[in-house]
N, C-alpha and C positions, 0 to 999 in steps of 0.2 A: 220862785220859779224857777229865777235864773240857774240854783246848783241841777235844777232838774234837768236843764238844758243843760248847760254842764257836761253833768255826768252820761246825760245819752251820746253828745257830743265825742265823749271818751273812749265810750263802749262801742259805737259804731266804727270810729276810727280803729280802735284795739281790731274788731274781729274782722275788719274788710281788710287793713295789712297785713296783716298773720295769716290770712284766705290769700293775701295776692301772693305771700313768699311761699307759703305752700302750694301754691295751684301752679302756680309758675314752676317750683322744685318740681309736682308731677308730669310737667306738658316736657319740657325739656328732659326728663327723664323718667317715661314710663312703667320700665318696667320692675323698678328697686327706689322709689322717690325717698331723700332722705333715709334711707339702709330698710325701709319698710318692703320687705318679701312681698310681691305676687302671692305666694304660698294664702295672706290672707284673703284674698278674692273668694276665694272654695267656694262660698254660698254664695256672691254675687253673683250680678250676670255679662261680670265683667271679665275679660284677660289680663288686663292691665291695670294702670291706673289714670291714661289719657282722658277717658271722657269724664270720669270723675276731676280728674284734675281742672279741664278748661268750665265744666259744671261747677268746681266751686273759683277759680279764678273768677268769672263775671260772676254768678249768683249772689255767693256772699262776698267777696272779695269785692267788688266793682261797685256790688247793692248797695254797701256798708261805707263802702268810701264816699259814696255820690250821696248816701241817705246821713252824714255826718257831715257832707260838706251846708245839705239843707238845713239839718239842725240849726248851723253854726248862722247861717244868715234868716234863721224866720221865719221862712216861709208859711201863710197863711194854712197847706195843708201839708206838711211837713209830719206831723202826727200820725197819717194814712201810712208817709212812706217809710218813717220809722218802724210801724205795727206791720209792716209790711214783711222787712227785711228782717223782723228778728222771729214773725213768724217762720220765716224762711229758715231761721236758721237753727228753731230748734226742728224742725218735719226735717231740716237737713240732714243733725245728730240722729237722729232717731234710725232714721233709714242708712246712715251710719252702721251703728248698733250693729242694727239687723243684719245687711249685709259681713259687714263682719264677724258676727255673731260674740261679738263680746262688747261689753260695758268697762270701760279705765275710767279712772279721775280726769281726763282731760274731756272726755264726753261729758259728763257731769259738768263740770266747770262752763262747759260753753254753753248748754244747755242750762244751766244759770241763768249764766250770761242776757241770752236770748229771753229769759223769762222777764230778771227786771227791767229789759230794754221794750218788752211786751207793757209792763205792768206802767213804766213812765209813760209812752206812748198812751196808756188810756187816759192817765192824768191831766196829758195836756189836752188830751179829746175833752173830754172834762170840762180842763180848766175855759178853754176856748168858744167851749157850747155847742161842738160841733156832729155830723149825725153820724152815731144814733143816740150818743151822751144828750144833746140836746132834748130824745125823746123820751128819757128814763128820769131825766130830772124832771120836765114836765109830769110823767107820773107819777111820779115819786112826791112830789107837790098837792097830786091830787089826792093823794091816798090820806095825805095831814093835815 
């Protein structure tokens, strides 16, 4: 179980730190952050990267860093927080692919990280027998 916590901490910290850096870059230079032209936003409702950058910084960046800290401190309900931000990352990636009208390696890479975070969160929920996994365990015991 200790390995699961360590992996989850590392993934949340990795995603959070990267999102903080990327979000900050888009906030300070919303017209061409990290060399990305606004032409990539032609299929999105945005004229520049400011709003996506703020969301990236706050939701994905701060959310995952806070989640990493909570995982490290092993709060009782940290699996819920990890799950929320893993799903936020996967939803972010899907929406980003739709708005950019493309899928590249980094999208797949981060989606898989979000998926791994979600699976690890569910494992922790089962281990701690927290809702809804406690109900699933009871139902499985009844059928056996």
